[in-house]
C-alpha positions in Angstrom: 103.5 88.2 82.4 105.6 90.2 84.8 104.4 93.7 85.5 106.3 96.5 87.1 105.6 97.5 90.7 105.1 101.1 89.7 101.4 101.2 90.8 102.2 99.8 94.2 102.7 103.1 96.0 101.1 105.3 98.5 97.6 105.1 96.8 97.7 101.3 96.9 98.9 101.2 100.5 96.1 103.6 101.4 93.6 101.4 99.6 94.8 98.4 101.7 94.1 100.5 104.8 90.6 101.3 103.5 89.9 97.6 102.7 91.1 96.7 106.2 88.5 99.0 107.8 85.8 97.5 105.7 86.8 93.9 106.1 87.2 94.2 109.9 83.5 94.8 110.1 82.7 91.7 108.0 85.1 89.3 109.6 85.4 88.3 113.2 87.8 85.5 112.4 90.5 84.4 114.8 94.1 84.9 113.7 94.8 81.2 114.0 95.1 79.5 110.6 92.7 76.6 110.8 90.3 75.0 108.4 87.4 77.2 109.4 89.5 80.4 109.1 90.7 79.3 105.7 87.1 78.7 104.5 86.0 82.1 105.8 89.0 83.7 104.0 88.2 81.9 100.8 84.5 82.9 101.1 85.3 86.6 101.7 87.7 86.9 98.8 85.2 85.2 96.5 82.5 87.6 97.7 84.9 90.4 96.7 85.5 88.8 93.3 89.2 88.2 94.0 90.7 85.1 92.2 94.2 84.6 93.5 95.4 81.5 91.8 95.5 77.9 93.0 96.6 78.5 96.6 95.2 81.8 98.0 95.6 80.6 101.6 99.3 79.9 101.1 99.7 83.2 99.2 98.0 85.0 102.1 100.1 83.3 104.8 103.3 84.0 102.9 102.2 87.6 102.4 101.9 87.9 106.2 105.5 86.7 106.6 106.7 89.2 104.0 104.7 91.9 105.8 107.2 91.8 108.7 106.2 94.3 111.4 103.6 95.9 109.2 105.6 99.1 108.5 105.6 100.8 105.1 108.5 98.8 103.8 106.8 95.5 104.9 103.6 96.5 103.2 105.4 97.4 100.0 107.2 94.0 100.1 103.9 92.1 100.8 102.1 93.9 98.0 104.9 93.3 95.5 104.8 89.6 96.5 101.1 89.4 95.6 101.6 91.3 92.4 104.5 89.0 91.3 102.5 85.8 92.1 99.0 86.6 90.8 97.3 88.2 87.8 95.4 90.7 90.0 95.2 94.3 89.1 96.0 97.0 91.8 92.5 96.9 93.2 92.5 93.1 93.4 95.9 93.2 95.1 94.7 95.8 97.6 91.5 93.8 98.4 93.4 90.5 98.7 96.1 92.0 100.9 93.5 93.7 103.2 91.4 90.6 103.7 94.5 88.4 104.1 96.0 90.7 106.7 92.8 90.9 108.6 92.4 87.1 108.7 95.9 85.9 109.1 98.0 88.6 110.6 95.9 91.5 112.1 98.5 92.1 114.7 100.9 93.2 111.9 98.6 95.9 110.5 98.4 99.2 112.3 95.0 100.9 112.2 95.8 104.5 112.8 92.2 105.2 111.7 
């Protein structure tokens, strides 16, 4: 079922930032996508109750490419990509995106904290 991207706005982008702050204290994973990193990622999303389809690692890595330089437009594109390719609600999308960004592309996410 295709949903509209209406809920992916400033509140969701803000939620991603909040998740990033929380996840950054949980993960000390390198940005290199290797088997150990993938397992950590899968473990953390499972701990948060996020079920993101058959290939969450691939979804996360593609999300990072869509994120671009991490600006507002890139974040919007990345969140829309997750929305279009999962059955997650807005909270699940925010959680998944925050964890994925922290694990696979922390350099693209600005923490203006």
